[in-house]
C-alpha positions in Angstrom: 40.1 -69.6 -87.6 43.8 -69.3 -88.4 45.4 -66.9 -91.1 47.5 -68.6 -93.6 50.8 -67.7 -94.6 53.3 -69.0 -97.4 57.1 -69.2 -97.8 57.0 -65.7 -99.4 56.1 -64.2 -96.3 58.8 -63.2 -93.8 57.2 -61.6 -90.8 54.1 -62.7 -89.4 52.1 -60.7 -86.9 49.5 -62.8 -84.3 48.5 -62.7 -80.9 49.1 -65.0 -77.9 47.2 -68.0 -78.6 46.1 -67.2 -82.2 47.1 -69.9 -84.8 48.5 -69.2 -88.2 49.0 -71.6 -90.8 52.3 -72.2 -92.9 52.4 -73.6 -96.3 55.6 -74.8 -97.8 56.3 -76.4 -101.2 57.3 -79.9 -100.5 58.1 -83.3 -102.4 58.3 -86.0 -99.7 58.9 -88.7 -102.7 62.7 -87.2 -102.8 62.9 -88.2 -98.7 63.1 -84.3 -97.9 60.8 -83.1 -95.2 60.4 -79.7 -93.5 61.6 -79.4 -90.0 60.5 -76.7 -87.8 63.2 -75.0 -85.4 61.5 -72.6 -82.7 61.9 -71.9 -79.2 59.5 -74.0 -77.7 59.0 -71.6 -74.7 57.5 -69.2 -77.2 55.5 -71.1 -79.7 53.8 -74.5 -80.4 54.6 -75.9 -84.1 52.2 -78.6 -85.0 52.7 -80.3 -88.4 49.4 -80.4 -90.3 50.6 -83.0 -92.9 51.1 -82.7 -96.6 48.4 -82.0 -99.2 49.3 -83.4 -102.8 49.5 -80.9 -105.1 48.0 -82.8 -108.4 47.4 -86.4 -109.5 51.3 -87.0 -111.0 52.9 -89.9 -109.3 55.7 -88.4 -107.2 54.5 -85.0 -107.7 54.6 -82.5 -104.9 52.5 -80.2 -102.8 52.5 -78.3 -99.8 53.8 -79.3 -96.1 51.4 -77.4 -93.8 52.1 -76.5 -90.0 50.4 -74.5 -87.4 52.3 -72.0 -85.2 50.5 -71.1 -82.0 52.4 -68.0 -80.1 52.4 -69.0 -76.0 53.8 -65.4 -75.0 54.1 -62.2 -76.4 57.3 -60.6 -77.9 59.2 -61.7 -81.1 60.5 -65.0 -81.8 62.1 -66.8 -84.9 60.6 -70.0 -86.6 62.9 -71.5 -89.0 62.3 -74.4 -91.4 65.1 -76.8 -92.6 64.1 -78.9 -95.7 66.3 -82.1 -95.6 66.3 -85.8 -95.2 66.0 -87.1 -91.5 68.6 -89.9 -92.1 
């Protein structure tokens, strides 16, 4: 089972192979998406998709990611929110 984190968390502590989940506020109707930036030798970042926050058309929600450490030590994972074009 993975431990969950949100955009308010700045440091995450976990063990090699132990996944953690990240939820970031998002509104894909604006054309913006979250893009993870990480050292691929240190972590695997998997996009788990978007979860709508309500029933309003064009409403926002949460973009979910799973981060799995591949080795011990410290690494940085950043997320950029932008339009991909």
